C-alpha positions in Angstrom: 93.8 81.6 107.5 92.0 83.8 104.9 88.7 83.4 106.6 90.2 84.2 110.0 91.6 87.4 108.6 88.3 88.5 107.1 86.5 87.6 110.3 89.0 89.7 112.3 88.5 92.7 109.9 84.7 92.5 110.3 85.0 92.5 114.1 87.4 95.5 114.0 85.0 97.3 111.7 82.0 96.6 114.0 84.1 97.7 117.0 85.1 101.0 115.3 81.4 101.7 114.4 80.3 101.1 118.0 83.0 103.5 119.3 82.1 106.2 116.8 78.4 105.8 117.7 79.2 106.2 121.4 81.4 109.2 120.8 78.6 110.9 118.8 76.0 110.2 121.5 78.4 111.5 124.2 78.6 115.0 122.7 
């Protein structure tokens, strides 16, 4: 359960970084 939670947090962090990069490139 703990490893699943950490893995989910890592994916969410990666997803937010990708979205931020896309938004910056869009402007």
